[in-house]
N, C-alpha and C positions, 0 to 999 in steps of 0.2 A: 108853605109854599115846596113843594121834595121838590128834590134839586141834584136828587140821588144818581147815578148813571143807571144805564138800564145791560141786560145783560145782551154780550157779544159786542155794544161797543164799545166803538174802539178810541182810546186816548195820545195824543203825542203822535200819531203815526205808527204805533211802536203797542201799546199793551191793551188786548181786549179782557175788555169785563165778562167773567164767568159767572161769578156769582156776588152776593154782599155776606161777608162773614164778620162785620164787626158796626157799631152805632154807637155812636158819643154828640155830644152837646155840640162841638162845632166840626161836623164830618163823617166819614163812613170810610170801613176799611172793604175792600174786595179784595176775595183772589181772581189774577188776571194771569194771560198767559202772554208771555214775552215772546213776541212775532219777530224778531230777530233772531233768537236764539231759539229754534226747537226745539218743543217738551219742557221750558224751562215754566216754570210757575211761580209765582212772586206774590209779596201782601200790597196795592196799593193804596197806600195813606191819605187818601183828599183832603183836606183842611181846610174847611170855610169859613168865613168872616161875616158879621154881624151888616151887615151894611145900615144900620143906621149908627153905628162909629164916622169917626171925621175920615176924612180923608188920607189927613198927617197920620190917625193914629192909625189907621190899616197899614198904611205907606212902612210907619215902623216896626210895625206889629210883622210885614212879612221880612220886612230888612232880618229882623231877628232870627224868623224861620231860613232862612239864608242861612243866617252865618251859624246856627246853631246846626243844621242839616250838615254844613260842611266836617263841624266836629266828629258829627256821628257814623259820617260816609268814611275817617279815616280809623275808627275804631274795627278791631279785627279781632274777638274770642271765639273758644270753642261753644263757651256756652251763652253769645249773644248773637242774632239775626244780623247777618252783614246788609247794611243799607249800601244797596248803588248804584243809586238815583234819585237825583231830585229835581223839582223844573215847576214852574209857574202855565197855567192856562187859564186865557178867563179870570176870572175871579178868585182863583183857589190856588192853592199848593197841594204840591205831591211831594210825598215822601214814598222812595221803591227801595222794599225790603224781601231780604228770602224769606221764599213760605216754608212756614214750619207745619211742618203734617206732625199728627198724633193727637192724643188725647191730655187737657190742662188737667191738674191736681184736683182742681174742684172736683170736678167729674168724677175724676178716679178716689175721691174722699169718700162722693156721698152715694159710688156702689156699694163700696166697702158698708157703710152707714146702712145702706138699706138691708145689708146680709145681716145688721148687729154686730156683726167686728171692728176693730180699728186698722186701721193700717201698721203694717209693725214698725218700730222705732227702729230698726236698720235699715227699711226701705230710705224712714224717710231720713233720717240722718246721712245716707248716701247723696240723695238730690239736695240736704244742705250744702251740705260738702262740696257738689256742684253750684247749686247758686252762688255762696259763697265767694267763689274763685272770681263768678264774673263780678259780684258788687266792688270784690276789692278789687279790679281791675277798673271799673268803674269810677272809683272813688281814688284813684292811684294818677291818674289822669293830671293835665294841668291845660286848662283850669278843670277843677273837679269836675265829676258829673255826677250827680244824685238823678235816681228812678223816680223816687215819692209814688210811685203806688204799685207797691210789691203786693200781693195776695196769691190764691191757689189759682185761680180764673186766667192772669196774666203770665202762667209759670207752666210752661207746657213739658211734659215728656215722649221723645221722639221713638220712631219704633226700634231703633236702635239704644235704645238708654238712656239716650243721653239729655239735659234737662235747658230746656231755652228759656231765656228771659222774654218774653215776646213784647211788653206792649212797652213805645218809647216815651206815651202820649202824657206825662208829663217828667219829663225829659226836664231839666235845671244844669243851668252851668254855674258853676261859684267863680265868681269870678275877686280876686282880696282886692278890699276895701271899694269896690262899687257895688251899686246895687244888682240882684241876681235876677238875672231875664231867665223868660219858662218858652218852651214853643210853644204848647198847649197850657192856657191855664184854668185849672182845677185842684181838687184838693183830696184828691185818696178817696179811697172807698171807708167809711165811717171807723168799720172794724179793724182794720188793720191802721189807721192813719195818727202820728203822735199828736200831742194835745199841742205842741209851736207849730202845726202844720195846720190846725184849725185856720187862722187867716188866711191862709193861700200865700200870695206873695209879701205881705206884710207884715206877717212869723216869719224869726231867725229858722230856719234851720240845714242842717249841715249832714255830714255820713250818719249821725250818732239818727238820725231821724231812719233814715233805711233800714237801721239798727232794729229801731223799734216795730216799724212794719215787719220786715222778715223773722222777726220772735212771733209777730202775731199770727205769720201766717201756718207756722211752725205749730204754734198752738195748737190752732184750728186744723190743722192735718191727723195733731195725734191724737183729737180729742173731742172728733167731731162735733164740735161745738166753737161758733165762735165766741173770741172772746170778748168779753164787754167794750164798750168806748170807752176813748181814754179821757172821753169828757166825762162821765157816771165812775170811772175809776179816781179822777180826780176829786170830785164832792163825795164818796166814799172812800180817804186813805185809810182808815182802819179795815176793809173788809181787803182779804188774804187770797193774792188768784194765787188756787192750788188746785195747779195741773192734775197732781197724780188724781185730786179724787172723783175726776171723771174716769178716769185711765189709769190702773195702777197697774198697767204696765209697767209703764214706763219709770226707766232709770232715773235717782235721786238727781245724780249729774244732768240728763236733761232737764229736769225742772228746774234745776234753778238757774241751770245757764239760762235758761229761757223767760226765768224769771227775775233776772237779773239784766236781760235786755232788753224787760219790756216796764222796764221801771217810769213811772210818770215823767218825772226830771230829769232830763237829760242829761244834767250833772251826776245823778246816782244811779244813770245806766250804765252799760258794760260801751266803753265808747268807739269800739271801732267793728268792721266785721271779721278785724283778725281776730282780736280780740273774746269774738264768741266765735267764730269757727274754733279756736282753740279749748275752750271753755266748755263746747259739744264735745268736740270729737279728739282733744290731746293730739294724742300721733299714730293717729289710725288716720287712713289713706285709703278711705272704700273704691277709689278707681284703680289700687297696685294693691290691693288684697281685702277685696269685699265681704272672704265669709270670716275674716279676724276676730276673735272676740270682741263684744263692744266697749269702749271703755271702760278703766275702773273706777269705780266712786273716787269721788280727791278727798285729799282731807278736812275741806270745808264741809261734804257731804258726808264725813262719818260724823262730826261731831255736830249737826243740826240733824240726822239721819232720827226715827224714833227709837223706842227701847228694843223691839220686834226685829227693825232692821239691823242693827247694831250687832244681836246676839244673831241672828242668820246668817252675816259677812263674818263675824267669827267663829262659826260654827265650820265655813267653808274653807277659812282658812287656817283652820287645825285641821283639817280631812287631809288639804293638800298638805299642808306639812306632813300627814299621817302617812300619805301613798308616795312622797316624796320618799321619807324613810327607811318605806318600806323596800321601793325600789333600790336605795343604795345600800342592803344589805348582801 
């Protein structure tokens, strides 16, 4: 049975449906016009509930939705869409967020892939800096907020160059010492899902789970190839995640950071988004100095580099020393 809203239908005497812009297992996301604020467009997320569930389960789930919607409404970060309203109507719950114009990163990646090229490392690291800031903000909340569905299609590049992490469909609140609760049940997308998240809410997820999904997203953007699923990588532990095999233009530093963030076991993984951002960018701040040189290889990069890479770096260093010596004469 199709319970989708129709075009021009008005919800709660305020939100006029313009089009369906997203479909999920438990509902839809609509582009809607806010009739109280002329010209304002918003994303209206309608959450349906399985009528086969008991009335008590549905009641508890809707109470959880309202509690977590309250938490989301208090968030305020430039790389996250603002939640402006939430309400219930008949047998559905609704979340109203800013509509984010622009294209998602999956579209941009596929466009480059069709040309037979890759997104440049500089561009992807600039995006990574902004995504990091959004996740660090979410993970710093009390209680901690996880996203749990980071992937290229859930990240948008706005016309003014700002990155927005747009889908809160799997937002999960972590409460110390208590069972975790979720707005909408789900498992994320297989290519980007860490092994500990495969069990849904029965698995133990924490900020390291978002670290994995974030790194897997960057891996896909830089190589035009979706990474192998964590389950497959667990079954093939000797198979190396060789990112530069697909795109040799990726720096060893970026490859090493992504590989460490995508370790199958959480304890072996980079432990926080803050650490991952440092591993990727060092002290480079793309928003303040976008044209600065990319982060230099770390000592660990040099130790693990091939002989060809080491010789190239030594030659470059000698050239810089030679130029500096000449200028100082």
